[in-house]
C-alpha positions in Angstrom: 0.0 0.0 0.0 1.4 3.4 -1.0 1.4 6.1 1.7 1.8 9.8 1.0 4.3 10.1 3.9 6.7 7.8 5.7 4.7 6.3 8.5 6.2 4.3 11.4 3.3 3.6 13.6 3.8 3.0 17.3 1.4 1.4 19.8 -0.2 4.8 20.6 -0.9 5.5 16.9 -2.5 2.1 16.5 -4.7 2.9 19.5 -5.7 6.3 18.1 -6.5 4.8 14.7 -8.6 2.1 16.3 -10.5 4.7 18.3 -11.3 6.5 15.0 -12.5 3.3 13.4 -14.7 2.6 16.4 -16.5 5.9 15.7 -17.2 4.7 12.1 -18.7 1.4 13.4 -22.2 2.8 13.8 -24.5 3.2 10.8 -25.9 6.6 11.7 -22.5 8.1 12.4 -21.2 6.7 9.1 -24.2 8.2 7.3 -23.6 11.6 8.9 -19.9 11.5 7.9 -20.9 10.6 4.3 -23.3 13.5 4.1 -20.7 15.9 5.5 -18.1 15.0 2.8 -19.3 17.6 0.3 -21.4 20.0 2.3 -21.9 21.7 5.7 -25.2 21.0 7.5 -26.8 22.0 10.8 -28.5 19.5 13.1 -32.0 20.2 11.7 -30.8 19.5 8.1 -29.1 16.3 9.2 -32.2 15.2 11.1 -34.2 15.6 7.9 -31.6 13.8 5.7 -31.1 10.9 8.0 -34.5 10.4 9.5 -32.9 10.0 13.0 -34.1 12.0 15.9 -32.6 15.4 16.9 -31.2 13.9 20.1 -29.6 11.0 18.2 -28.0 13.2 15.6 -26.8 15.6 18.2 -25.2 12.9 20.3 -23.5 11.3 17.3 -22.2 14.7 16.1 -20.8 15.3 19.6 -18.9 12.0 19.5 -17.6 12.6 16.0 -16.5 16.1 17.0 -14.7 14.9 20.1 -13.1 12.2 18.0 -11.8 14.8 15.6 -13.7 13.4 12.6 -16.0 16.4 12.2 -15.5 20.2 12.8 -18.2 22.6 13.7 -18.5 26.4 13.4 -21.1 28.9 14.4 -23.0 30.9 11.7 -25.4 33.2 13.5 -27.5 31.0 15.7 -26.7 27.8 13.7 -23.9 25.4 14.3 -22.7 24.0 11.0 -20.8 20.7 10.8 -18.4 19.4 8.2 -16.1 16.5 7.8 -12.6 17.1 9.3 -10.4 16.4 6.3 -9.7 14.4 3.2 -8.3 11.4 5.2 -11.7 11.0 6.9 -13.6 11.5 3.7 -11.5 8.8 1.9 -11.9 6.4 4.8 -15.7 6.8 4.7 -15.9 6.4 1.0 -13.5 3.4 0.9 -15.4 1.7 3.7 -18.7 2.1 1.8 -17.1 1.0 -1.4 -15.8 -2.1 0.3 -19.2 -2.9 1.8 -20.8 -2.4 -1.6 -18.3 -4.8 -3.2 -19.1 -7.4 -0.6 -22.8 -7.0 -1.2 -22.7 -7.0 -5.0 -19.9 -9.5 -5.5 -18.1 -7.0 -7.7 -14.4 -7.8 -7.9 -11.9 -5.7 -6.1 -10.2 -3.1 -8.3 -6.8 -1.5 -8.0 
């Protein structure tokens, strides 16, 4: 696997990476991250897009923010959320692509 920088992971880095992956291991959080790849949304918009309750969306966003996977900013009275960076976006997309390949039986591609 090609990496963009020389990476020599230690135990702490493996733990931090595992913590990030744990945050992805919940369908609503994964859906929220996917929605936030190309746009910023507030909680009300995310409730509408996911069909989850306001409480559930807010709790998941708080966990994702604390885990560093999403950022938030205030705009007037609204708090807007967005995905943290391209690493998180690629991880979400590749995770979904992998699940789709397993579901459809489509062969792996390079």
